[in-house]
N, C-alpha and C positions, 0 to 999 in steps of 0.2 A: 396666156402664158404658151411658151415654146416647149414643145412636146420634145420627151427625151426619144432619140433614135436608138431602135433595138431590134438585132437581127436574130433571126433564127438558123440554127446549126443544127443540119439533119432535115430536110424537108419530104417525110413521110405521112402515113395517114392521119396521125395522130396532130400532125403540125397542120396540116391543112383545114381539117375536120373541126380543132379546137382550138388551136392557137390565133391563126389568120383572124376569124371572127372577132376572140376577144381581143385581139390588139385593134380592131378595127372598130372597136366600140371604147377603145381605152381613152382616157383623159389625160392620162399621163405620157403616155409610149406612142411611138410612132414607128412602123416596120419599116426598115430601111436597105435592108439588104438579105439574101438567102446566101449561106454556103451550104452545098450539099454536093456530093461526087457527081449524081445524075440528074437530080430533081430542082426544077427553078419555078419562079413564079413570074406570069406574064407583068413587065412594068415594073420591074424590080432589077436592081442590080445581085448578077450573080456571079458565085465565085465557088469553086473547086473544093475547097479548101478553108478553114478558119482563119490560118495562118495569112494567106493570101487576102481577106476582106482586112483583117487588124492592119496590113502594111498600106492598104490602098485606101481606107476609110476610118481615118484615127477620128472621126467625130463620132460612131457608133460607141455610146457607152455601156450599155448591156446586151447580153446575150443571153436567148432561153436555147437550151441545147436539148434538142429532142433527136439525137443521133440513136442508133442501138446502144445498149450499156455497157458493149463491150470495148467501147472507142470513148466512152464520155468521159473517163477520169482524165485522160490524157490531153484532150481537148478543152475541158475546165481547167486544168494547169495552165495551159497556154493563156486564155482570156483573163483568167485571174492574175497570171504574171504580169500581164501587160496593164493590168490597174482596170480593168472592167467589171460590173457588175455580171453576177451569173446568177438564173435561173436554171434548176435542173429539173428536166421531167422526171418521173418517176419509172424506175429506183433510181435514185441518186447514183448509185455505183453497182458494180458488182461483187464488193467485199466492203465490210464495214470500215476497215482501216484505210482503204483510199479516200472515203469520205470523208474519214477525219481528217486526212491529210489534207484533202482540202480547205476544212474549216481553219485551221492552221495559216494556211497560204492566203486564205481571204482575211483572215484577223493581221497577217503579216503587211498586207496590201491596204489596209483600212477600206474595203470594197463590202458591199453587200453578198450574201450567199443565200440562195435559198433551196434546200433541199423539198421541193412542192410534191407533195401528196393530194393530188385534184380531187380524190374522194372525200377529204376531209371538207371539203370544201362544196358538197350536197347539200342541198336545202334543209334535210332533216338530223343533220348530224350534230350541231349545235344546240337545239332543242331536246333531241334525245340525251347528249350528256348533262345538261342542266336538270332534266326529270330526271336522270337517275343519281344525282349529286347525293342524295338524302335517303338513297335507298339501299337496303343489303342486298347485294346480289347473290343470287341461289344457283343459278345455271345461263349458260349463254350456249346457245346451238347457232352456227355459221354455214351456211348454205351458199355456195360459191361457183355456180356452171352454170357455162357457155360452152359456145362450139367456136373453136379456134380458127375453122375454116369460114367462119362471116366473119372475124375480128381481126384476123393474121392471116389473111390470104396469102399463100406462097410467101411467106416470111421466114427463109429458111435460120435467121440467126436467133430465132426465139429457143431452138431445139440444140444450139452450141452451148458450150461450157459457157457459162455467164449470163445466157438467154433468158434463164428462171424457168423457162416451160409455163405450166400451169400457176407458178407462182408470179407471173407476171399479171394475171387479174388478181389472183390470191393475196397479192400484195395489198391491194387494194381494200379489201376485207379487213386484212391486219391493220391497217393504217386506220381504219375508223374504230376497230376495236380498242385499238391504244389510245385512240382520243376521247372515246367517252366511257370506258371503265377505270375507275381507279387504278393506277398505277400500271405496271407493266405484265402481263399474264408470263408464268414459267412454262416453258415446254416441257412437256412428261415424257411423250411418247409420240413418232409419226412412223407413218407409211408412204413410200414414195413408190408410184408407179411408173417406170420408165419403159416406153417402147423400144424394141431390142434393137433400131436403128437409130435411137436420139441420146443425145448427151444429157436432157433434161426432163423431168418427170411431165406425164400428161394427166396425171392425178395424185391427191395426197391427201390423207386422213391425219388431223393432227390432234392429239389430246393435250390440254394446256389445262393450268390452274391460276386461278387470279390471286392476288395477295391474301386475300382472306382463305383461301381454301375451293372457291367455289369452282365448279370444271366447267372447261370450256371446250367444245368439240367443234373441230372447223372438217370440213367436207369441200376440196376443191375439185373439179373436173372438166378438162377441155375437152372431152368426146362428147358433150350433151348437144341434142338436138332437140328443136319444137322450141317451147318457149324458154328463155334465159332466164336464170334464177341468180339473183343476187340479194340474201336477205339475210339479216341478222336478228335473233330473239334473246330477249336480256329477260328471264324468269326472276323477279325481286319478291322482298318481302309484302310488297304492295301492289302486286299486280304483274303483268306482262307487257313489256314495251317491243313492237316490231319495227325494225327498218324493212324497207322492202326497194326493190329496183335501185339498188346501189346508193340507197340513203336518199332517196327522193321522194321519199313515201314515209310516214310516221303514224303507226297505231299503237294507242296505250289502252288495254283493257279492251281491245276488239273494237275500239271509237277512233276514228280518223282524227287527226289533230292539225288544224291548220297551220299552215307554216308559210315566213314571208317567202316574198319573190326574190329568184336571183338564180344565176346560174354558176356551176363549178369554176370555169376557167375563167370569167371576169371577176369573179371573187379573188381567186389565184393571182390575178395582176394585179387587182388592189392591195394585196397583201405584199406584193414585192415591191410596188412603188413605196409604201410605207417602210420598207426595209432600204431600199436606196436611196430615201432621202435621210435616213438615220444613218447610214452604211453599216450597218447591222447584220446579224447572221443567224437564220433560221434554220437550224438543222437537226432533226430529230432520227436518230439511226433506230429504234426501237422496231419498226415495220420489218425493216432488214435485218436487225439481230434477229427476230424471229424467226425469219426465212433460213438465215445462215444457219441458227441452233438447228433447223428441220433436216439441214443438210448434212449437218454433223452427227445427228442422232438417228437420222431416221433408217429404217430398214429398206432395203432396195428390193423391188418386187419389179422381175421382167414379164412384160407384157407384149402384145401383139404390134407388129410394127405400124409405124405411122407413115401415111402416104397421101398428101395434101390431095 
């Protein structure tokens, strides 16, 4: 069967490290072109922007949008209006309203739209969700701390309005929490630490509650050095579940659980292929809504300047 041609728009670190290898292994998609202002890939047609690619390569049926969040909405609108299927790298937008607008546009043009949360495709997430399904949640603790200089070296966009700051990795944790817990937790309180020279926070402390009232505490920090920490611990009436390494390791009552094989981005593209075949929409705004709530309700604390 002939593969569907797909193009990557925005060719930065995440596109090179994750999307290119996943597409190379895909049975459904063939990477056909790159659209990015400055970056290109040897052996593939390159365009400075999406509109030029749409004009010159009508056979490209799908797009993976890996641009910075600030320009993703306009780019997605162009692709959807042209009748192309769209995968949105996380976060799907910088506001909830623009993402919901894209849903309406995709529906009007009968094309697939996937707001992809790659961390939900980590190997341990679905087994964790299954184990928790019949348990009573007592408390949840999220610790998501990493070094921004390692993961986003020299990327100034992350410190501009719409770049999310520490919520760029933090939203990964929230995407897992909103997948494995029943219902969406409500934000009760937040404290956001802003470097005095940045428009987005470098650290955040969140207090939430599950639909049954169980406390959820989340601690995000972009200043962390040494061993990086991406952990979620859930205390229940029948023991404690712990997800580590961003959802790739699962422990239940201190016992390691054997997990199925598979990687995040190949699984993500399998899901996108399923949606494309049905011209379906999969857009869950819950993680982005929690971030928006934190910006709305959070107390702002000014901390020392950040210099990359």
